[in-house]
N, C-alpha and C positions, 0 to 999 in steps of 0.2 A: 478415437480417444480425445477428449477435450484437452485443450492446451492453453496455458496462461504464460505469456512472455513479458517479463518486466524489462524496463530500460530506463535510463536517465540517471543512474547512480554515478558517483564519482567523488572526487576530493574537493572540499569546499572549506573556506575559512569560517571561523565562528562569526555568526551574524549574517552569513550568506544564505542563499536560497537555492533550492533544486526542485525540479518537478519530475516525479516518477510517473511512468506510464505502464499500464498493464493491458496488453492486447490479447483479447480472448478469441479462440477459434473453436468451432464445434460445440459451443454452448452459446446461448443468448443471454447476455448479462442481465437484461431486465427481468429475467425469470429467477435470478439468484440474489442472495445477499452477498455483496462483494466487500472484501476487506483488505486492509494492509496490516501486516504483522512485521515484527522485527526481532532479530536475535543478535545480541551482542556476545562476544567471546565469554564463555564461562557462565552465561545466563540463560534462563529459559526463554523460549519464544513468547512474545507478548503481543496483545492486540494494540494497534495504533489507532485505527479508525475503521468504521464500517458504514456502508450505505445500503439501505434496504430498498425493496422494490418501490416503496412509496416515497423515496428520496429522504427518508428519515436517516439522519446521520448520528453516529456516536463517536466520541474521541476519548482516548486515554487522558487522564488529568494532566500528565506531563507535557502533552502536545497541544492541549486546547488553547485556541487563540493564536497558535503559530502555524498549524497544519490545516489544510482543507482537502477533504476528499470529494471527488466529483465523478460523474459518469457521463459518457457520451454514448447513448444507445444506438445512434446511427453508426458510429465508428466501432461500436462494441468494445469500448476501451474505458478503463477506469484510471483516474489520475490521483496523485497525491502531491499537492503543492506544499512545500516545506519552506517556511520562512524563519528568520531569526534562529538559524541552526546553532546548536550547542555541541560541544565535544561529546556530551552524554547521548547525543542522538546517533553516534557512530554505531553501525550495525549492518547486518545483511537484512534487507527489506524484501518481504515476500507478499505476493498477491494471493488471495484466497477467494474461492467461490463455493457457496454452500446453499442447499435448499433441502427442505424437509423430505425425508425418505430416500435421499441419494447420498452417495459418498461425497466428501468434499474434495476440491481440487486445489493444487498448489502450483505456483510457478517455481522457477529454479532459483530465484533470488537475485538481487542486485546490491552491490556493496555501496554503502554511503559512509564516507569518512569525513569527519569535521575536525580539522586541525589547522593550526597556524604554522 
């Protein structure tokens, strides 16, 4: 069974930075569209950023210019660099892997809290 394991979450002050990691096993991430999603309490899960096999990236408008998604195909890991964090970025962040004709995979999530 493919597995995605997120890490790097925590408590950070407004304006601070965090880097999330998503280590994949039993899938090859270069064959998948990889993404980061987040879910805040009482809200629906939303897409934050995605990276396609051709290294094309997309970002939610609320994070564009502050967050950067990247992938290391050698380490089979996807990253989300988050800068200039705001309290409204507080959420559980999930890693996602999807490709045509196959079920999608999710990690267990990592909590990010932005607070002074």
